[in-house]
C-alpha positions as CSV (number, residue, x, y, z in Angstrom):
1,M,0.0,-0.1,0.1
2,D,1.3,3.3,-0.7
3,D,2.1,5.9,1.9
4,T,0.4,8.5,0.4
5,S,-3.0,7.1,1.2
6,T,-3.2,9.1,4.6
7,V,-1.8,12.6,3.4
8,P,-4.6,15.1,2.9
9,G,-4.9,16.2,-0.7
10,S,-3.2,13.2,-1.9
11,S,-4.5,11.2,-5.1
12,W,-5.9,8.7,-2.6
13,D,-7.8,11.2,-0.7
14,D,-11.3,12.2,-2.4
15,E,-12.4,14.7,-0.2
16,P,-10.4,18.0,0.3
17,D,-9.3,18.7,3.9
18,T,-11.8,21.4,4.9
19,D,-11.6,20.6,8.8
20,P,-10.8,24.0,10.5
21,A,-7.2,24.2,12.4
22,P,-7.8,24.4,16.2
23,G,-8.6,28.1,17.1
24,Q,-9.5,28.9,13.3
25,P,-12.7,29.8,11.8
26,T,-14.5,27.5,9.3
27,M,-13.1,28.3,5.8
28,A,-14.9,27.8,2.4
29,V,-13.6,25.3,-0.1
30,D,-11.1,27.9,-1.6
31,G,-9.6,28.4,1.8
32,L,-10.8,32.0,2.3
33,P,-12.7,33.0,5.5
34,R,-16.6,32.7,5.2
35,P,-19.1,34.8,6.9
36,V,-21.0,33.3,9.4
37,V,-24.8,32.9,9.3
38,W,-25.6,32.4,12.8
39,E,-28.9,31.4,12.3
40,G,-27.9,28.7,10.0
41,L,-25.3,26.8,12.4
42,D,-26.1,23.8,14.0
43,T,-25.2,23.5,17.8
44,D,-21.7,22.3,17.0
45,E,-20.9,24.9,14.6
46,A,-22.3,27.5,16.7
47,E,-20.3,26.7,19.6
48,F,-17.0,26.5,17.9
49,E,-18.0,29.9,16.0
50,W,-18.8,31.5,19.4
51,L,-15.8,30.6,21.1
52,V,-13.5,32.0,18.2
53,L,-15.3,35.1,17.6
54,N,-15.1,35.7,21.7
55,E,-11.6,35.2,21.7
56,W,-11.2,37.3,18.7
57,V,-13.2,40.2,20.2
58,E,-11.6,40.0,23.5
59,D,-8.0,40.2,21.8
60,L,-9.5,43.1,19.7
61,R,-10.6,44.9,22.7
62,R,-7.4,44.6,24.5
63,T,-5.0,45.3,21.5
64,F,-6.9,48.4,20.6
65,S,-8.4,49.4,24.0
66,I,-11.6,49.7,23.1
67,P,-13.9,51.0,25.8
68,A,-17.4,49.4,26.8
69,T,-19.2,52.4,25.1
70,I,-18.1,50.6,21.7
71,V,-18.1,46.8,22.9
72,P,-19.8,46.4,25.8
73,P,-19.9,43.2,28.2
74,F,-23.1,41.9,26.9
75,W,-22.7,42.3,23.1
76,R,-23.0,38.5,23.0
77,R,-26.8,38.9,24.0
78,R,-27.6,41.4,21.2
79,S,-27.9,40.3,17.6
80,L,-27.1,43.7,16.2
81,L,-23.9,43.9,18.5
82,V,-23.1,40.1,17.0
83,E,-23.1,40.9,13.7
84,Q,-20.9,43.8,13.9
85,P,-18.0,42.2,15.4
86,S,-18.5,39.0,13.1
87,A,-18.2,41.0,10.0
88,L,-15.2,42.7,11.2
89,H,-13.4,39.4,12.3
90,M,-14.0,38.2,8.8
91,H,-12.7,41.4,7.4
92,W,-9.5,40.8,9.6
93,L,-9.1,37.4,8.5
94,A,-9.2,38.3,4.6
95,A,-7.0,41.3,5.1
96,Y,-4.3,39.0,7.0
97,E,-4.3,36.3,4.4
98,P,-0.5,35.3,3.5
99,D,-1.5,36.0,-0.2
100,R,-3.1,39.5,0.4
101,H,-1.4,42.9,-0.6
102,G,0.9,44.3,2.1
103,S,-1.6,47.3,2.2
104,A,-4.5,45.0,3.0
105,S,-3.9,45.2,6.7
106,F,-3.8,49.3,6.5
107,G,-7.4,49.1,5.0
108,W,-8.8,47.0,7.9
109,I,-7.2,49.4,10.3
110,R,-9.0,52.2,8.6
111,D,-12.1,50.2,8.4
112,L,-11.6,49.5,12.4
113,D,-12.2,53.2,12.8
114,E,-15.5,53.3,10.9
115,W,-16.7,50.2,12.8
116,K,-16.0,51.7,16.1
117,T,-18.2,54.6,15.2
118,R,-21.0,52.3,14.2
119,M,-20.6,50.1,17.2
120,S,-20.9,53.3,19.2
121,E,-24.3,54.1,17.6
122,V,-25.5,50.5,17.8
123,V,-24.6,50.5,21.8
124,A,-26.1,53.9,22.3
125,Q,-29.4,52.6,20.4
126,L,-29.5,49.7,22.8
127,G,-29.0,51.7,25.7
128,C,-26.0,49.3,26.9
129,R,-24.1,50.0,29.9
130,L,-21.5,48.2,31.9
131,D,-24.2,46.1,33.7
132,Q,-27.0,45.8,31.5
133,C,-28.7,46.6,28.0
134,R,-32.1,47.4,27.2
135,P,-34.4,44.9,25.5
136,E,-34.2,45.1,21.9
137,T,-37.3,47.1,20.3
138,I,-39.1,46.8,17.0
139,T,-41.1,49.5,15.6
140,H,-44.6,48.0,14.6
141,W,-45.4,49.5,11.0
142,P,-49.3,50.3,10.1
143,G,-50.5,47.2,8.3
144,E,-47.8,44.9,9.7
145,P,-49.0,41.8,11.7
146,N,-48.8,42.0,15.3
147,L,-44.8,41.5,16.0
148,L,-45.4,39.8,19.3
149,E,-46.9,37.0,17.4
150,W,-43.9,36.6,15.3
151,P,-41.3,34.0,16.2
152,P,-38.1,35.9,17.9
153,P,-34.7,35.6,16.7
154,I,-33.0,32.5,17.1
155,N,-31.3,32.2,20.5
156,L,-28.1,30.1,20.0
157,A,-28.0,29.1,23.7
158,D,-31.2,27.3,23.2
159,R,-30.2,25.3,20.1
160,Y,-30.6,21.3,20.1
161,D,-29.7,19.3,17.0
162,G,-29.6,22.8,14.9
163,K,-33.2,23.7,15.8
164,A,-33.8,26.5,17.9
165,A,-36.4,26.7,21.1
166,H,-38.1,30.4,20.4
167,Q,-39.0,32.0,24.1
168,S,-40.4,35.5,24.7
169,G,-40.8,37.9,21.3
170,P,-39.3,41.2,20.9
171,T,-40.9,44.2,22.5
172,T,-42.8,47.0,20.4
173,R,-43.1,50.5,20.5
């Protein structure tokens, strides 16, 4: 038997090696980072992506001295605050890919400033402080069904076999 049968990517290997390295987010088949669609993840994927994103946000916060007015302690509990760092994380991964142009990191640093402004606005909108955030509100438009009857956003903590248990709905104004 040929020794190459166990080498990923060898002629004996039918599937490409797509498992992420420990501590690295899932990559698309082309090896580039893929955006995380939080609602589409099963339990194991969600846990993995949460751990990676949480570690990255903590490093970002410390490295760039980002205050709680931009990344509050409760950022993980609000979908508006999760999507922003998730997108910035993917942008960072793409900017620091080995094959990227040397100025890609400068573009990421420039975009970090815009991101901090956006996060500050979202944090203010949600009324986040060091100890709490207000519940998210959805404005009821004329002619829309009652928003309290809609299923609320998926709570990743309640996932079971890729399905979420819906609890309380959003508040309305």
